[in-house]
C-alpha positions as MATLAB code, in Angstrom:
seq = 'RRMTPDGVKIGACIAPALADKGHALVRSMGLVAGDGESYTTFSEVFMPILQQWHHLPRAARHCISAEPSQITNSTLDSPLIKSVTVQIARNFAGFPFLPHMQADHRREIERTLASLFMRPESHWLKGKYYPLAGSASYLPKPNGMSEKEEEVVRAAVSDLIPLKPSSVAAQAAGFDRDWPDARGVFVGIEPGLGIQINCPDHITVIATGPASDVKDVYTRARETTRAIQAEGAERGLKYARLDHMGFLTTHPEMCGTALTAKLALELPNIGGKVEFKEICQHFSLDARNLSGSMWEITSNAKLGCSAVDQMNMLIEGCRDLVDKETHHQPAASAPITARSFSARIPSKRLPDLSKNTTVMGQVLAKHPALYEDCFELKTPTYGFTLAQCIQVGMEVEDPSRTDGLVAKDSECFQTFAGLFHEVSRAMHGRTGTQVWSRDASMVTNTIVDPSGQHQGKATVTVRRNLLGFPFAGAIGRDQRREIERLLAAMVMQRASDCFEGTYYPLRGSKSYPPKPTGITAAVEAEMTSCVGMMQPVEGKAAELLEFNADWPDARGAFWSTDKALAVWVNGEDHLCVVSTHSDVCKAFQRAQEVCAAISAQLPERHEFARSKTLGFLGPWCSLLGTRMTVELELKLPSCPADPSELAEEFDTRVTTGPGIVAVRSESRVGLADVDQVNAVIECGAELVRLAGS';
ca = [
      51.579  110.779   55.465;
      48.142  110.586   53.833;
      46.050  107.465   54.562;
      42.573  106.098   53.870;
      39.918  105.756   56.610;
      40.995  102.099   56.975;
      44.588  103.199   57.575;
      46.052  102.262   54.174;
      49.186  104.203   53.210;
      50.694  104.594   49.755;
      53.692  102.482   50.802;
      51.462   99.426   51.135;
      50.017  100.018   47.663;
      53.390  100.159   45.921;
      55.000   97.385   48.029;
      54.889   94.820   45.150;
      56.903   97.125   42.877;
      59.491   97.769   45.578;
      59.867   94.060   46.366;
      59.960   92.783   42.780;
      61.293   95.016   40.005;
      59.705   92.773   37.394;
      61.024   91.571   34.056;
      61.459   93.369   30.741;
      59.330   90.767   28.944;
      56.541   90.542   31.542;
      54.064   93.416   31.836;
      53.081   94.071   35.449;
      51.554   97.085   37.210;
      53.349   96.734   40.561;
      50.397   98.377   42.341;
      47.626   97.051   44.625;
      44.668   98.675   46.356;
      44.461   98.274   50.131;
      40.775   99.239   50.063;
      38.235  100.972   47.829;
      39.273  104.421   49.105;
      42.844  103.864   47.858;
      41.671  104.772   44.345;
      40.551  108.261   45.431;
      42.908  108.978   48.354;
      45.941  108.284   46.182;
      44.379  109.274   42.839;
      47.556  111.152   41.815;
      49.300  107.774   41.715;
      46.481  105.445   40.646;
      44.906  107.447   37.810;
      47.980  108.101   35.614;
      48.995  104.447   35.916;
      45.489  103.212   35.058;
      45.169  105.598   32.104;
      48.478  104.391   30.703;
      47.677  100.727   31.384;
      44.229  100.827   29.793;
      45.153  103.413   27.101;
      42.374  105.770   28.209;
      42.039  109.560   27.924;
      42.011  111.503   31.209;
      38.249  112.216   31.118;
      37.182  108.651   30.227;
      34.295  107.060   32.132;
      33.551  103.393   32.581;
      30.857  101.847   30.363;
      28.086   99.708   31.860;
      26.418   97.114   29.652;
      26.204   93.568   30.963;
      22.968   92.056   29.593;
      23.607   88.588   28.071;
      20.956   89.305   25.431;
      23.318   91.921   23.932;
      26.100   89.383   23.331;
      26.629   88.441   19.687;
      24.943   85.315   18.365;
      28.060   84.268   16.421;
      28.554   80.573   17.072;
      31.808   79.027   18.226;
      30.811   75.422   17.660;
      34.164   74.120   16.409;
      36.278   71.124   17.513;
      39.242   73.536   17.620;
      37.732   75.316   20.651;
      38.038   73.193   23.762;
      36.614   75.189   26.679;
      35.523   78.588   27.987;
      36.054   80.133   31.430;
      34.493   83.348   32.753;
      35.684   84.918   36.035;
      34.103   87.918   37.753;
      35.818   89.517   40.772;
      34.044   91.671   43.352;
      34.933   93.383   46.649;
      32.612   94.724   49.317;
      32.455   98.380   50.307;
      33.294   99.074   53.945;
      35.861   96.285   54.177;
      39.618   96.531   53.540;
      40.826   94.634   50.482;
      43.064   91.571   50.919;
      46.433   93.447   51.106;
      45.243   95.386   54.194;
      42.734   92.924   55.592;
      43.166   91.460   59.067;
      41.838   88.118   60.287;
      38.638   89.477   61.877;
      37.540   91.246   58.647;
      38.361   88.216   56.532;
      36.461   85.910   58.885;
      33.445   88.234   58.918;
      33.203   88.059   55.122;
      33.569   84.260   55.194;
      30.944   83.942   57.922;
      28.468   86.228   56.128;
      28.840   84.502   52.756;
      28.741   81.004   54.265;
      25.449   81.838   56.017;
      24.121   83.164   52.724;
      25.016   79.887   50.971;
      23.317   77.809   53.671;
      19.818   79.226   53.084;
      19.808   80.986   49.718;
      16.729   82.289   47.991;
      18.388   82.275   44.576;
      18.948   79.084   42.585;
      22.428   80.376   41.682;
      23.600   80.269   45.307;
      22.532   76.710   46.051;
      25.499   74.465   46.687;
      28.141   73.804   49.338;
      30.905   75.849   50.960;
      34.347   74.278   51.574;
      37.013   76.106   53.625;
      40.558   75.456   52.391;
      42.425   72.578   54.013;
      44.064   73.807   57.210;
      41.670   76.717   57.787;
      40.233   76.759   61.316;
      37.910   79.737   60.870;
      34.708   77.928   59.770;
      33.148   76.134   62.746;
      31.169   73.474   60.798;
      34.532   72.357   59.290;
      37.231   73.375   61.786;
      40.041   71.664   59.838;
      38.943   72.727   56.378;
      38.109   70.409   53.514;
      39.483   66.856   53.394;
      41.536   65.402   50.535;
      38.442   63.556   49.327;
      36.486   66.829   49.306;
      39.335   68.489   47.394;
      38.885   65.831   44.704;
      35.148   66.568   44.604;
      35.819   70.294   44.183;
      38.405   69.754   41.430;
      36.011   67.456   39.583;
      33.337   70.173   39.708;
      35.554   73.150   38.703;
      39.135   72.165   37.892;
      40.985   75.374   38.876;
      38.736   76.492   41.728;
      41.031   75.664   44.682;
      43.644   78.444   44.942;
      47.311   77.860   45.783;
      49.091   79.836   48.453;
      50.593   82.963   46.808;
      54.339   82.405   46.480;
      55.657   85.195   44.261;
      57.728   87.975   45.798;
      55.195   90.610   44.698;
      52.193   88.690   46.106;
      53.896   88.138   49.441;
      54.932   91.794   49.625;
      51.279   92.730   49.047;
      50.195   90.470   51.928;
      48.107   88.025   49.893;
      49.518   85.093   51.884;
      48.845   86.635   55.305;
      47.422   84.031   57.746;
      47.039   81.533   54.878;
      44.728   79.579   54.604;
      42.638   81.183   57.365;
      39.129   82.255   56.241;
      39.742   81.274   52.630;
      37.489   78.803   50.887;
      35.458   77.876   47.834;
      31.771   77.465   47.066;
      30.639   74.805   44.579;
      27.224   75.449   43.057;
      24.660   72.888   41.943;
      24.933   74.387   38.460;
      27.613   72.481   36.498;
      30.999   74.211   36.287;
      30.079   76.987   38.748;
      32.156   77.990   41.768;
      33.227   80.948   43.928;
      36.575   81.671   45.564;
      36.347   83.480   48.911;
      39.074   85.927   50.044;
      41.679   85.113   47.407;
      42.733   87.577   46.047;
      39.454   89.544   46.025;
      36.574   89.141   48.460;
      34.804   86.923   45.901;
      35.742   85.572   42.467;
      32.889   83.857   40.622;
      34.147   81.222   38.158;
      32.035   79.534   35.493;
      33.319   76.991   32.975;
      31.842   75.011   30.136;
      32.157   73.959   26.493;
      32.958   76.712   23.996;
      29.627   76.279   22.212;
      27.961   77.711   25.355;
      29.961   80.951   25.737;
      26.866   83.046   26.334;
      25.486   80.496   28.820;
      28.765   80.375   30.773;
      28.829   84.188   30.978;
      25.169   84.208   32.078;
      25.874   81.775   34.935;
      28.762   83.898   36.211;
      26.798   87.153   35.945;
      23.611   85.824   37.538;
      25.590   84.365   40.440;
      27.280   87.733   40.979;
      23.904   89.489   40.917;
      22.406   86.969   43.349;
      25.174   87.666   45.876;
      24.574   91.394   45.458;
      20.814   91.035   46.007;
      20.894   88.642   48.973;
      24.043   90.171   50.445;
      22.335   93.574   50.661;
      20.123   92.197   53.452;
      23.316   91.410   55.390;
      24.907   94.797   54.762;
      27.070   93.781   51.777;
      27.454   96.174   48.862;
      29.909   95.979   45.971;
      32.679   98.576   45.923;
      32.527  100.699   42.773;
      32.996  104.207   41.387;
      31.143  105.706   38.437;
      34.299  106.487   36.477;
      36.200  103.352   37.605;
      33.608  100.615   37.543;
      33.973   97.789   40.055;
      37.029   98.153   42.290;
      39.466   95.298   42.669;
      42.624   94.473   44.599;
      44.605   94.508   41.356;
      43.894   97.888   39.686;
      44.464   96.412   36.220;
      41.244   94.406   36.792;
      38.980   97.300   37.766;
      36.139   98.260   35.466;
      34.273   95.119   34.479;
      36.520   93.028   36.798;
      35.778   90.274   34.289;
      38.173   87.825   32.654;
      36.972   85.564   29.846;
      39.183   82.835   28.384;
      38.879   80.358   25.533;
      41.213   77.406   24.913;
      41.887   76.888   21.185;
      43.793   74.267   19.211;
      45.709   76.185   16.496;
      48.407   73.903   15.023;
      48.879   75.966   11.831;
      48.543   79.669   12.665;
      49.311   79.729   16.416;
      52.015   82.319   17.142;
      52.291   83.473   13.520;
      51.832   86.986   12.112;
      48.123   86.665   11.232;
      47.451   85.163   14.652;
      49.080   88.139   16.416;
      47.290   90.654   14.188;
      43.849   89.212   15.017;
      44.596   89.197   18.750;
      45.808   92.794   18.636;
      42.775   93.949   16.619;
      40.327   92.501   19.173;
      42.415   93.481   22.269;
      43.055   89.851   23.173;
      45.948   88.278   25.061;
      47.341   84.929   23.921;
      49.273   82.403   25.995;
      50.694   79.136   24.731;
      49.568   76.334   27.042;
      51.426   73.491   25.318;
      52.164   72.501   21.748;
      49.394   73.894   19.551;
      47.018   74.679   22.441;
      46.493   78.407   23.107;
      44.579   80.311   25.763;
      42.924   83.450   24.370;
      41.877   86.047   26.969;
      39.872   89.254   26.724;
      42.030   91.888   28.437;
      39.956   95.080   28.036;
      38.365   96.003   31.373;
      38.284   99.714   32.244;
      36.394  101.812   29.688;
      34.919   98.706   28.060;
      31.595   97.105   28.980;
      31.273   93.429   29.867;
      29.173   92.847   26.737;
      31.813   94.479   24.502;
      34.497   92.429   26.221;
      32.651   89.159   25.554;
      31.833   90.154   21.974;
      35.478   90.953   21.188;
      36.524   87.566   22.559;
      33.885   85.701   20.557;
      34.493   87.566   17.293;
      38.267   87.376   17.670;
      38.219   83.634   18.316;
      35.795   83.116   15.438;
      38.296   84.842   13.123;
      41.127   82.700   14.508;
      39.128   79.535   13.881;
      38.320   80.669   10.323;
      41.994   81.379    9.623;
      43.009   78.000   11.035;
      40.297   76.131    9.137;
      41.176   77.722    5.769;
      44.940   77.720    6.286;
      46.853   76.844    3.123;
      50.145   75.120    3.991;
      53.228   75.941    1.965;
      54.583   73.390   -0.462;
      55.999   70.590    1.683;
      59.748   70.170    1.748;
      61.479   67.041    2.998;
      61.217   66.978    6.786;
      64.484   66.465    8.604;
      65.248   66.232   12.283;
      66.784   69.725   12.164;
      63.587   71.287   10.756;
      61.455   69.640   13.427;
      59.251   72.001   15.485;
      57.846   70.999   18.864;
      55.201   73.716   18.610;
      53.903   72.810   15.154;
      55.259   69.299   14.451;
      54.590   67.346   11.298;
      52.481   64.208   11.317;
      55.157   62.704    9.088;
      58.102   61.159   10.878;
      61.263   63.156   10.024;
      64.245   61.549    8.309;
      66.239   60.012   11.167;
      69.016   58.404    9.121;
      71.612   60.775   10.637;
      70.110   60.942   14.124;
      72.484   59.270   16.592;
      70.301   59.433   19.705;
      68.695   56.336   21.174;
      65.283   57.880   20.542;
      66.162   58.421   16.876;
      67.318   54.831   16.457;
      64.193   53.475   18.148;
      61.810   55.556   16.011;
      63.718   54.667   12.829;
      63.207   51.004   13.704;
      59.621   51.382   14.970;
      58.053   54.350   13.070;
      54.578   53.293   14.180;
      55.421   54.493   17.691;
      55.524   58.079   16.362;
      52.238   57.753   14.513;
      50.474   56.067   17.460;
      51.527   58.759   19.941;
      51.523   61.875   17.735;
      48.115   63.238   18.741;
      48.186   62.083   22.370;
      48.610   64.470   25.319;
      49.297   63.903   28.988;
      46.087   64.283   31.041;
      47.113   66.963   33.539;
      49.366   69.396   31.658;
      48.761   68.440   28.021;
      52.366   67.663   27.091;
      52.813   66.242   23.596;
      55.120   63.688   22.037;
      56.714   66.487   20.017;
      57.791   68.263   23.203;
      59.362   65.063   24.540;
      61.440   64.296   21.432;
      62.325   67.899   20.531;
      65.704   67.738   22.298;
      66.737   64.669   20.298;
      65.670   66.290   17.042;
      67.287   69.694   17.491;
      70.392   69.227   19.663;
      73.575   67.182   19.430;
      74.716   66.778   23.034;
      77.217   63.986   23.748;
      76.286   64.121   27.449;
      72.657   63.270   26.645;
      72.290   60.376   24.220;
      68.676   59.641   25.239;
      67.159   62.072   22.726;
      63.960   61.830   24.775;
      62.889   63.785   27.853;
      59.834   63.302   30.065;
      57.976   66.514   30.859;
      56.128   64.893   33.770;
      55.472   61.416   35.172;
      52.399   60.971   32.946;
      54.609   60.917   29.834;
      55.677   57.402   30.796;
      52.047   56.221   30.548;
      50.758   58.410   27.699;
      53.724   57.628   25.411;
      54.483   54.262   27.026;
      55.496   52.508   23.806;
      58.309   54.932   22.981;
      59.522   55.482   26.554;
      59.692   51.751   27.252;
      61.564   51.002   24.022;
      64.111   53.771   24.673;
      64.490   52.605   28.274;
      64.948   49.014   27.120;
      67.636   50.108   24.673;
      69.478   52.108   27.342;
      69.168   49.686   30.257;
      69.172   46.361   28.453;
      65.851   45.350   29.969;
      62.460   46.417   31.287;
      60.197   44.312   33.431;
      59.508   44.563   37.110;
      61.799   46.898   39.032;
      63.445   45.173   41.991;
      63.166   46.894   45.377;
      65.564   45.980   48.186;
      66.494   48.886   50.471;
      67.165   46.945   53.676;
      70.661   47.913   54.863;
      70.907   44.566   56.693;
      71.211   42.893   53.287;
      74.413   44.781   52.504;
      77.461   42.513   52.273;
      79.677   42.094   55.354;
      82.787   42.493   53.224;
      85.161   45.118   54.636;
      86.605   47.276   51.870;
      89.853   48.187   53.604;
      90.679   46.271   56.798;
      93.813   48.394   57.329;
      91.975   51.694   56.973;
      94.858   53.147   54.947;
      93.060   53.395   51.626;
      89.471   54.105   52.662;
      88.225   57.465   51.336;
      84.801   59.102   51.178;
      81.657   57.244   50.172;
      78.816   59.245   48.573;
      75.284   57.993   47.949;
      73.078   60.228   45.788;
      69.326   59.573   45.483;
      67.112   61.561   43.093;
      63.341   61.853   43.346;
      60.486   63.750   41.672;
      56.978   64.454   42.942;
      53.685   63.487   41.342;
      51.446   66.363   40.339;
      54.265   68.673   39.216;
      56.015   68.953   35.828;
      59.650   67.869   35.753;
      62.598   70.255   35.375;
      62.480   72.098   32.054;
      58.673   72.135   32.009;
      57.908   73.439   35.499;
      56.812   77.030   36.113;
      58.177   79.409   38.731;
      55.121   79.222   41.003;
      55.159   75.412   40.883;
      58.885   75.372   41.645;
      58.261   77.653   44.630;
      55.456   75.404   45.840;
      57.884   72.450   45.817;
      60.465   74.473   47.740;
      57.846   75.518   50.287;
      56.625   71.923   50.668;
      60.053   70.274   50.992;
      61.675   73.015   53.090;
      58.802   72.801   55.565;
      59.251   69.039   55.832;
      62.969   69.002   56.443;
      62.778   71.925   58.876;
      60.194   70.077   60.975;
      63.047   67.701   61.871;
      60.819   64.659   61.812;
      63.764   62.375   62.579;
      67.360   62.609   63.761;
      68.659   62.424   60.199;
      66.974   65.774   59.516;
      68.825   67.908   62.059;
      70.033   70.908   60.098;
      69.011   74.052   58.192;
      67.542   74.843   54.784;
      69.597   77.327   52.738;
      68.234   78.851   49.505;
      70.910   79.473   46.878;
      72.608   82.845   46.927;
      70.402   85.340   45.063;
      67.146   83.405   45.580;
      64.362   85.509   47.123;
      61.697   82.825   47.306;
      62.272   81.591   50.877;
      61.020   84.213   53.406;
      63.156   83.068   56.397;
      66.284   83.701   54.284;
      65.208   86.301   51.678;
      68.717   86.827   50.230;
      69.798   83.189   50.179;
      72.867   81.481   51.588;
      75.844   83.552   52.742;
      79.170   83.297   50.910;
      80.896   81.761   53.955;
      78.302   78.982   54.411;
      78.292   78.376   50.661;
      82.064   77.831   50.619;
      81.934   75.436   53.569;
      79.025   73.454   52.114;
      80.825   73.167   48.772;
      83.863   71.604   50.443;
      81.735   69.110   52.426;
      78.901   67.946   50.148;
      79.300   70.022   46.993;
      77.128   72.849   45.696;
      74.189   72.658   43.298;
      75.108   74.287   39.982;
      73.097   75.154   36.855;
      72.631   72.129   34.587;
      75.178   72.284   31.766;
      74.938   71.199   28.146;
      73.096   72.104   24.971;
      70.149   69.900   25.902;
      69.677   71.654   29.248;
      69.854   75.028   27.498;
      67.164   74.086   24.981;
      64.939   72.568   27.678;
      65.387   75.604   29.981;
      66.398   73.467   32.959;
      67.897   76.608   34.505;
      64.883   78.903   34.059;
      64.629   81.620   36.757;
      67.936   80.479   38.304;
      68.541   80.580   41.274;
      64.915   81.206   42.259;
      63.389   78.490   44.515;
      66.579   76.406   44.504;
      68.380   75.499   47.681;
      69.606   72.771   49.992;
      68.974   71.398   53.435;
      72.348   70.835   55.123;
      72.681   68.635   58.181;
      74.374   69.819   61.360;
      77.050   67.112   61.011;
      77.779   68.479   57.502;
      77.588   65.017   55.913;
      74.086   65.218   54.375;
      72.417   67.550   51.892;
      68.976   67.569   50.275;
      69.060   69.637   47.102;
      65.746   71.174   45.983;
      64.751   71.969   42.374;
      67.936   71.096   40.527;
      67.697   68.634   37.638;
      65.162   66.828   39.833;
      62.665   68.046   42.407;
      64.933   66.762   45.173;
      68.321   65.102   45.403;
      69.625   63.525   48.620;
      73.426   63.466   48.985;
      74.745   61.367   51.891;
      78.466   61.076   52.670;
      80.389   58.858   55.107;
      83.606   56.862   55.247;
      81.445   53.701   55.299;
      79.418   52.945   52.155;
      76.734   51.066   54.091;
      76.179   53.927   56.549;
      75.995   56.513   53.760;
      73.419   54.299   51.999;
      71.418   53.698   55.182;
      71.162   57.416   55.965;
      70.114   58.332   52.420;
      67.337   55.727   52.580;
      66.166   57.009   55.985;
      65.927   60.546   54.629;
      63.954   59.451   51.549;
      61.618   57.350   53.702;
      61.038   60.222   56.138;
      60.204   62.663   53.318;
      57.992   60.101   51.561;
      56.027   59.478   54.768;
      55.165   63.186   55.050;
      54.197   63.783   51.426;
      50.478   63.995   50.598;
      49.328   61.166   48.349;
      48.878   63.431   45.345;
      52.543   64.483   45.574;
      54.199   61.170   46.466;
      57.394   60.111   44.701;
      56.839   59.460   40.979;
      57.544   55.807   40.208;
      56.596   52.932   37.930;
      56.411   49.208   38.660;
      58.430   48.459   35.550;
      60.823   51.425   35.309;
      61.322   52.320   38.961;
      61.551   55.932   40.126;
      60.899   58.433   37.340;
      62.685   61.571   36.170;
      63.285   63.601   33.026;
      65.838   61.238   31.414;
      65.368   57.592   30.412;
      69.059   56.982   31.108;
      68.455   57.507   34.837;
      65.579   55.286   35.913;
      65.269   52.336   38.300;
      66.618   53.165   41.760;
      67.724   56.639   40.580;
      70.585   56.157   43.003;
      74.325   56.564   42.457;
      76.888   54.992   44.817;
      80.503   56.162   44.695;
      83.521   55.177   46.795;
      86.892   56.930   46.675;
      90.019   54.904   47.508;
      93.429   56.395   48.269;
      95.487   54.486   45.731;
      98.328   55.804   43.550;
      96.925   54.008   40.493;
      94.374   51.401   39.504;
      95.870   47.927   40.131;
      93.668   46.269   37.517;
      92.140   46.887   34.119;
      89.076   49.149   34.733;
      87.154   47.508   31.890;
      87.609   44.053   33.411;
      86.466   45.317   36.806;
      83.442   46.972   35.219;
      82.439   43.695   33.589;
      83.005   41.604   36.725;
      81.341   43.883   39.283;
      78.951   45.908   37.067;
      80.611   49.158   38.160;
      82.619   51.982   36.609;
      86.189   52.616   37.778;
      87.935   55.953   37.179;
      91.276   57.307   38.319;
      92.581   60.683   39.464;
      95.668   62.008   41.250;
      96.111   59.534   44.117;
      92.442   58.499   43.933;
      90.639   55.532   42.381;
      86.834   55.913   42.342;
      84.332   53.049   42.086;
      80.852   54.016   40.933;
      77.558   52.194   40.453;
      74.821   54.032   38.575;
      71.092   53.455   38.509;
      69.781   50.932   36.039;
      66.327   49.451   35.521;
      66.104   46.046   37.161;
      69.030   46.637   39.546;
      68.189   46.779   43.270;
      69.541   49.425   45.624;
      71.365   46.893   47.785;
      72.914   45.256   44.709;
      74.426   48.613   43.740;
      75.923   49.071   47.203;
      77.262   45.522   47.300;
      78.833   45.884   43.851;
      80.756   49.005   44.951;
      81.908   47.379   48.201;
      83.060   44.160   46.533;
      84.816   46.035   43.730;
      86.493   48.374   46.232;
      87.642   45.443   48.364;
      89.114   43.755   45.301;
      91.017   46.919   44.353;
      92.488   47.190   47.864;
      93.423   43.499   47.797;
      95.143   43.807   44.412;
      96.972   46.976   45.524;
      98.438   45.135   48.503;
      99.463   41.984   46.670;
];
């Protein structure tokens, strides 16, 4: 029954833990502060958790020492260190924190800070404020920042624009309440300097720069924070803090310095090994693998540790890591085989591929220079390496996946173009300019079954992936949830008649708020009988690539009211349209209408991933081009002709089952959509003709 003066109750503080029980391998506190008074009003709950989290004795007090002049002069001028980021979070006394904040409080903070940025006295606060796109709270920009302004902000500070919180814990805490209202970012005139407003703390100052300027980056962040404190005092703003707790934050694990400092290091030899872990533990550092040999090293000591000590531990720890990496003595080299290949620490020597049966293995054996040319390249956005793309072909024998090569995102097709084009050429027989012809009026007038006795169900399946997101197997949970949120919103807007229906998350998925427990068993059974049901991707390759990570989280399907159309979300592709009808042409036409309607609503940065030469893009080289499959079932007791002859004549695949003969045309580079449909129709008509003769 106890509550803070702002009305915060303990139930609101522990809501994240109740909503999301967490994971055994992921350390999370499960606690948020609704305001600064939460720390004292509910001290019986907060203090024991904080003491255990920060490994502090009961009587510990927070240390204050933030002068840049006290930071070590040890240099970090090494090509192994790529960048440094310093973030400082602050909240204002007298205001609720984000979990308990209502629109009027949030807008008051935005309005006060925006006015401060317009006429600042301090050099550190000179710049421009941008409300998030869609926010209507800032009168000078009633619609928020434009897409062009978003590009300007990203160019200034790459990770400054926040995404809408999508995790179960964040939503339970209320971080997404009224999103994006009264949220925005400030971009300073100083290079690499920005401020996030109202997400997830009242302000988060972010400074970035080259690793050789660690002290300078920290100084920019600190001086900006001090400038807000000094000029904000005239407007009644004061930072929330306690003597024994330091600066108070929404996330209690951040209180104390409320500072996070990160360095990105290239550690191809020692990354993840015993000496690497020992150094990180000694200096109280967290390590996260970004991709391949790239690691993000973070200083995680906050309460009971001063900002200067925190920065010094990061600098000294990273200096030791660089020294270890620089003086690493490799073990005596043994012959490298495909089975000993490591995607994390690959060899610059091409492994022995004499026994590798994948298409990738055969291509590299024939053109070894492709490996050498691409070995050190990385995709621009997410830093995926060649080693990560070929790992599946080196380590797994999977008869269902002969590619041996997987794209982690659409940029892999440009960054490693030589290898991807050669593998695609080997699998499709050609590369060149992909043919586009989606006009249903160009479909043949041939009638498959004039009598109507043999006509079965036609199914057209179209797969698409979005730019700006990793593909399946490389995508993270938050990114997968962002795709679900984006696509579910589109289909539920019912932009055209073909979209009439409902979005159903898979049973057990908690990522879609309108249906927090997923699809019901009854609807699932009915959908399965009509259009099928999305299942985890099977096979050794899918297991290695973690295609089913977090299953069934953020997976689901839009199902039309006529029960003949489904749009699967986050399966093996970002989306998969399944259209069924007794008429092949009508199934094809509806699938194309759905894809066109979704494409028209997508922002440019997330449009369908495609290439002029390879067509629409996805994880596997074997499925490029139209990325469409057309299948027609015929009610025939047996196949009246040799399937291999039909396949050669009509460029289709014919299979048989009990009382069913199925004709199928699969995507291939250089083959147009309409040609696939026509091939199935003509082949089906020939089968019906032969059956009746």
